[in-house]
C-alpha positions in Angstrom: 0.0 0.0 0.0 1.1 3.4 -1.1 0.1 6.4 0.6 -0.5 9.2 -1.9 1.7 12.1 -2.0 0.4 15.3 -0.8 -1.5 17.7 -2.9 0.1 20.7 -4.4 -0.2 23.7 -1.6 -2.5 26.6 -2.3 0.9 28.6 -3.1 1.9 26.3 -6.1 -1.6 26.1 -7.1 -1.7 30.0 -7.5 1.9 30.0 -9.2 0.6 27.4 -11.6 -1.9 29.7 -12.9 1.3 31.8 -14.3 3.0 28.8 -15.8 5.4 28.0 -12.9 5.1 24.3 -12.0 6.7 23.1 -8.9 8.7 20.2 -10.8 10.1 22.6 -13.0 11.2 24.9 -10.1 12.8 22.0 -8.2 14.8 21.0 -11.3 16.7 24.5 -11.3 20.2 24.9 -9.5 19.8 26.3 -5.9 21.7 29.1 -6.9 19.4 29.9 -9.7 16.5 29.6 -7.6 18.1 31.9 -5.1 18.7 34.6 -8.0 15.0 34.3 -8.9 13.9 34.8 -5.4 16.2 37.9 -5.0 14.9 39.4 -8.4 11.6 38.9 -7.4 12.2 40.7 -4.2 13.9 43.5 -6.1 11.2 43.9 -8.5 8.3 44.1 -5.8 10.6 46.7 -3.8 11.4 48.9 -7.0 8.1 48.8 -8.8 5.5 48.5 -6.2 7.0 49.5 -2.6 9.2 52.2 -4.1 6.9 54.5 -5.8 4.2 54.2 -3.0 6.5 54.6 0.0 9.8 55.8 -1.2 13.1 54.3 -1.5 16.0 55.8 0.2 20.0 55.0 0.2 19.4 52.8 3.2 17.0 50.6 1.6 19.3 50.0 -1.5 22.3 49.5 0.8 20.2 47.0 2.7 19.2 45.0 -0.6 22.9 45.1 -1.5 23.8 43.2 1.6 20.6 41.1 1.3 22.2 39.9 -2.4 25.7 39.3 -1.1 24.5 37.2 1.8 22.0 35.2 0.1 22.9 34.3 -3.6 26.2 32.9 -3.2 26.6 29.2 -2.3 29.0 29.6 0.9 29.3 26.0 1.3 31.7 26.0 -1.6 34.3 27.4 0.5 34.3 24.4 2.9 34.7 24.2 6.4 35.2 28.0 6.2 32.2 28.8 4.2 29.9 27.2 6.7 30.6 30.0 9.1 30.7 33.0 6.7 27.0 33.6 6.5 26.3 32.9 10.1 29.4 35.2 11.1 28.2 37.9 8.9 24.3 38.1 10.3 25.9 38.0 13.8 28.2 41.0 13.1 25.2 42.8 11.6 23.0 42.0 14.9 25.8 42.9 17.3 26.4 46.4 15.7 22.6 47.0 15.3 22.6 49.8 18.0 24.8 51.8 16.0 22.7 51.9 12.6 19.2 51.1 13.6 18.2 54.9 13.5 19.5 55.3 10.3 17.5 52.3 8.5 14.8 52.8 6.2 11.1 52.7 7.4 9.4 49.5 6.7 6.2 49.8 4.8 3.0 50.1 7.0 4.9 48.5 9.8 6.9 51.6 10.6 10.3 52.2 11.7 13.0 49.4 12.9 12.7 48.5 16.5 14.6 50.4 18.7 17.1 48.7 21.1 15.1 48.5 24.1 12.6 46.9 21.9 15.1 44.6 20.4 16.2 43.3 24.0 12.6 42.2 24.7 12.8 40.4 21.3 16.0 38.6 22.3 14.4 37.4 25.3 11.3 35.9 23.4 13.8 34.3 21.0 15.3 32.5 24.0 12.1 31.4 25.3 11.2 30.0 22.0 14.5 28.2 21.4 13.9 26.7 24.9 10.4 25.7 24.1 11.4 24.1 20.8 13.4 21.5 22.6 10.2 20.2 24.2 7.7 20.6 21.3 10.4 20.5 18.2 12.4 18.0 19.5 10.6 15.6 21.6 7.1 16.4 20.3 5.6 17.2 23.8 2.9 19.9 23.5 3.6 22.3 26.6 0.8 24.9 27.1 2.2 25.9 30.5 5.9 27.0 29.5 5.0 30.4 30.9 5.3 29.1 34.5 8.8 28.3 34.2 9.2 31.8 32.8 7.7 33.0 35.8 9.7 31.1 38.3 13.0 32.4 36.9 11.6 36.0 37.1 10.6 35.6 40.8 13.7 33.6 41.9 15.9 36.5 40.8 13.6 39.0 41.8 13.2 37.7 45.4 16.9 37.0 45.8 18.1 40.5 44.5 15.7 42.9 46.3 14.6 43.9 49.7 11.4 41.5 49.5 12.9 39.4 52.4 14.4 42.3 54.2 12.0 42.1 57.4 12.5 44.0 60.7 14.3 42.1 63.6 12.2 41.8 66.7 14.6 43.6 68.6 14.5 46.6 66.6 17.9 45.7 65.1 18.5 46.6 61.5 16.8 44.8 58.7 17.9 41.4 57.6 20.7 41.7 55.1 22.8 39.3 52.9 24.9 40.2 50.1 27.0 38.1 47.6 28.4 39.7 44.8 25.9 42.4 44.6 26.7 45.9 43.1 26.0 49.3 44.9 23.8 47.9 47.6 23.4 49.7 50.9 23.4 47.5 53.8 20.4 49.8 55.5 17.9 48.7 53.1 18.2 44.9 54.2 17.1 42.0 51.9 19.0 39.2 50.2 21.2 40.5 47.3 23.0 38.0 45.2 24.7 38.7 42.1 22.3 38.8 39.2 25.1 36.6 37.1 24.6 33.9 39.6 20.9 34.2 39.8 20.7 33.5 35.9 22.2 30.0 36.7 20.2 29.4 39.9 16.9 30.3 38.2 17.7 28.0 35.3 18.8 25.3 37.7 15.5 25.8 40.1 13.2 25.7 37.0 14.9 22.3 35.7 14.1 20.8 39.0 10.6 21.9 39.0 10.2 20.9 35.5 11.3 17.5 36.4 8.9 17.2 39.4 6.2 18.0 37.3 7.1 15.9 34.4 7.7 12.7 36.3 3.9 12.1 37.1 2.5 13.6 34.0 4.9 12.6 31.1 3.2 9.1 30.8 0.3 11.1 29.2 0.3 11.9 25.5 -0.8 14.2 23.2 -4.0 16.4 24.1 -4.0 14.9 27.8 -0.3 16.0 28.5 -1.5 19.5 26.9 -4.3 19.8 29.4 -2.1 19.1 32.3 0.8 21.3 31.3 -2.2 24.1 30.7 -3.0 23.4 34.3 0.4 24.0 35.4 0.8 27.1 33.8 -2.4 28.4 35.4 -1.6 27.4 38.8 1.9 29.2 38.9 0.4 32.8 38.1 -2.2 32.2 40.9 0.6 31.3 43.2 2.4 34.5 42.2 -0.7 36.7 42.6 -1.5 35.4 45.9 2.0 34.4 47.4 2.0 37.5 49.8 0.5 35.2 52.5 1.7 31.8 51.4 -0.7 29.1 52.6 -1.8 31.4 55.3 1.6 31.2 57.0 2.1 35.0 56.8 5.4 34.5 54.8 5.6 37.0 51.8 7.2 35.4 49.0 5.8 37.0 46.0 4.2 40.4 47.4 1.2 39.5 45.8 -0.4 41.6 43.1 1.9 44.5 43.3 5.0 42.1 42.4 8.5 42.7 43.2 10.1 45.8 42.2 13.3 47.6 42.5 15.9 44.7 41.8 19.3 45.1 42.1 21.6 46.5 39.3 23.3 44.0 36.9 27.0 44.7 36.1 30.8 43.6 36.8 31.4 46.1 39.8 33.9 48.6 40.3 37.2 46.8 40.3 36.5 45.1 36.7 35.4 48.4 35.5 38.6 50.1 36.7 41.0 47.4 35.7 39.4 45.6 32.7 36.9 48.1 31.4 33.8 46.1 31.7 30.5 48.1 32.7 30.2 48.7 36.4 26.3 49.3 36.4 24.1 48.5 33.6 21.3 50.6 34.9 23.4 53.9 35.8 25.2 53.6 32.1 24.7 56.0 29.6 24.1 53.3 27.0 22.2 50.9 29.2 19.8 49.4 26.6 22.9 48.6 24.4 24.5 46.9 27.3 21.1 44.8 28.0 21.1 43.9 24.2 24.5 42.7 23.8 24.1 40.6 27.0 21.0 39.3 25.6 23.0 38.2 22.4 25.4 36.2 24.4 22.4 34.4 26.1 20.8 33.7 22.8 24.0 32.4 21.5 24.4 30.1 24.3 20.8 29.0 23.9 21.2 28.2 20.4 24.7 26.4 20.7 23.3 24.0 23.3 20.3 23.6 21.3 22.2 22.6 18.4 24.6 20.5 20.2 21.5 18.7 21.9 19.8 17.9 18.5 22.8 16.3 17.1 23.5 14.3 20.4 22.4 10.7 21.4 19.9 12.3 23.6 18.6 14.6 20.7 18.1 11.5 18.3 16.2 9.7 21.2 13.8 13.0 21.6 13.4 12.7 17.5 12.5 9.1 17.7 9.7 9.7 20.4 8.6 12.6 18.3 8.0 10.3 15.2 6.7 7.3 16.9 6.7 6.7 20.8 6.1 3.2 20.4 8.6 2.2 18.0 11.2 3.9 19.9 10.0 2.4 23.3 10.8 -0.8 21.1 14.2 0.0 20.2 15.3 0.5 23.7 14.6 4.5 24.3 13.8 5.0 28.1 10.4 7.2 27.4 10.2 8.6 31.1 13.9 9.7 31.3 14.3 11.1 27.9 10.8 13.2 28.1 12.0 14.4 31.9 15.3 15.3 30.6 13.4 17.4 27.6 11.2 19.1 30.2 14.1 20.0 32.5 16.2 21.6 29.6 13.4 23.6 28.1 12.7 24.8 31.7 16.1 25.8 32.2 16.3 27.9 29.3 12.8 29.3 30.2 14.0 30.1 33.5 17.3 32.1 32.6 15.0 34.0 30.0 12.6 34.8 32.9 15.3 35.8 35.4 16.8 38.1 32.6 13.5 39.5 31.8 13.0 40.6 35.5 16.3 42.1 35.4 15.8 44.2 32.5 12.4 45.2 33.7 14.0 45.5 37.4 11.1 43.3 39.0 8.5 40.7 38.4 4.6 41.1 38.0 2.1 38.5 38.0 0.3 40.2 35.3 3.1 39.5 33.0 2.8 35.7 33.1 -0.6 35.1 31.6 -1.8 31.9 29.7 -1.7 34.0 26.3 2.3 34.3 27.0 2.5 30.4 26.7 0.3 30.3 23.5 2.3 33.2 21.9 5.8 31.6 22.3 4.2 28.3 21.2 3.0 30.2 18.0 6.5 31.5 17.5 7.7 28.0 17.2 5.1 26.9 14.8 5.2 29.7 12.7 8.9 29.6 12.3 9.1 25.8 11.8 8.8 23.1 14.5 12.1 21.6 15.1 14.2 24.0 13.2 16.2 26.4 15.5 16.9 29.1 12.8 13.1 28.9 11.8 12.2 29.5 15.2 14.5 32.4 15.6 12.6 33.8 12.6 9.2 33.3 13.9 9.9 34.6 17.4 11.6 37.7 16.3 8.8 38.6 13.8 6.3 38.1 16.3 7.8 39.8 19.1 8.5 42.7 16.9 4.6 43.1 16.1 3.8 42.4 19.7 6.4 45.1 21.0 6.1 47.8 18.1 5.0 46.5 14.8 1.2 46.5 15.5 1.0 49.8 17.0 3.1 51.6 14.4 0.7 49.5 11.8 -2.2 51.1 13.4 -0.9 54.5 13.4 -0.2 54.3 9.7 -3.7 53.0 9.0 -5.4 55.8 11.1 -3.2 58.3 9.4 -3.6 57.4 5.8 -7.1 56.1 5.9 -8.7 58.2 8.2 -9.9 55.5 10.7 -9.7 55.4 14.3 -8.7 51.7 15.0 -6.7 50.5 17.9 -4.8 47.6 16.0 -3.1 46.2 19.0 -6.4 45.5 20.4 -7.0 42.6 18.1 -3.3 41.3 18.2 -4.4 37.8 19.0 -7.0 37.9 16.2 -4.0 39.2 13.9 -1.6 36.3 15.3 -4.5 33.7 14.3 -4.8 35.2 10.7 -1.0 34.8 10.4 -1.0 31.3 11.6 -3.9 30.2 9.4 -2.0 31.8 6.3 1.2 30.0 7.1 -0.9 26.6 7.7 -2.4 27.1 4.5 0.5 28.3 2.2 3.6 27.0 4.4 2.3 24.2 6.4 5.9 23.2 7.5 6.7 26.9 8.8 8.7 29.9 7.2 11.9 27.8 7.9 11.1 24.1 8.0 13.1 21.2 9.4 15.0 19.2 6.9 13.3 16.0 7.8 9.5 17.7 7.9 10.1 19.5 4.6 10.9 16.3 3.1 7.6 14.6 4.4 5.7 17.6 2.8 7.5 17.5 -0.2 7.8 13.8 -1.2 5.1 12.2 1.0 5.4 9.0 3.0 5.5 5.9 1.3 4.8 2.2 2.9 4.4 -1.5 1.6 3.4 -4.0 4.0 5.8 -7.4 4.0 2.4 -9.3 3.0 2.4 -7.6 -0.4 5.9 -7.9 -1.1 5.5 -11.6 -0.3 2.6 -11.9 -3.0 4.9 -10.2 -5.6 
């Protein structure tokens, strides 16, 4: 029995009306296909967008950089060629704060994001790559990922603030403990651990909690597992909102609906600043957003490196085997519970680190920031970019985070100005995300940048012939 090949996608059905067949397109050399795509992009920019929105030097320069990076086959240069494209993109990202204000205005969407917005986008990217370990590699649908994000944020906020200052009964000064903190006065009390250490502590703590949650629940599959994780994601924000009197013990852990504010500053201290030149205090530095931006890049690179190495490891192959067919994986000797638990723990680690860094960037943690919508939003990033593909997840997360932080607001301003309407576009953000996801599922069901395995399945289909039929033949 042979399963039929998937029918042509709506995109190819549309292009077929203009005489472009998928088979003919596939027969072209990869470099020739890239030349055609680049030419189409250039024609659209020059013939359509240019007359309407105008072009400036930065737009033409951006297109030239796109041509240089996209068209050549860098793999021809051997091992060195593998690093040319990623290195060039990394250089553009690192130097972004120096030229972002000089870039052209994106049609309808508005200006490129400022550095402050870019930091939030990088935190979302870190979250999405972490969730991709759980959903993309192991195939475990997680609707409560926001819980790990919240645990990381509150861990960092509680251990680098005056949250546990208290007042000793005999009237002595407030409780005070400091380890590696920067510019903290003993009189304010509280626990003040170096934020750099808290990033690690938050990641380890969320990993342990992820394992505790995963052990009794990972025997479930599919929708049942999703419902359990959904419940976990709903419990943690409620704990944060009511943690000012934890189980009626009078212990204030989360400071209730107000959240924890006024976290300690992140930085490298006076000695390293004087002798090495590293920034002493991010919050008081004149280029504060740039420092947070570059630090976020380092965290994202660490997340990507670990994700790629895990994907190619024995553990990563076990995750993929479980994702493809859990029963077959168990029959081949893959320990299901241990492998799934490790996926949860590693995904939770990156979620906790992202939450801790977000709390430091916003100088606190608030329960209103950790709703169920957040988990769905990050999951949509993974689906949009391409489940299982780290680079696709980067694209999907950056794009949706940009829309959430600035793109929709700028789009609404453009619509209201040019069409003389009064529409609050960000108010309908989740409806817009739904439409985007619907279009992607119709025209690009495997994601914007699909994983090679999924792309092959969609393009060539799946064939199977039972042994009984072979024996008859």
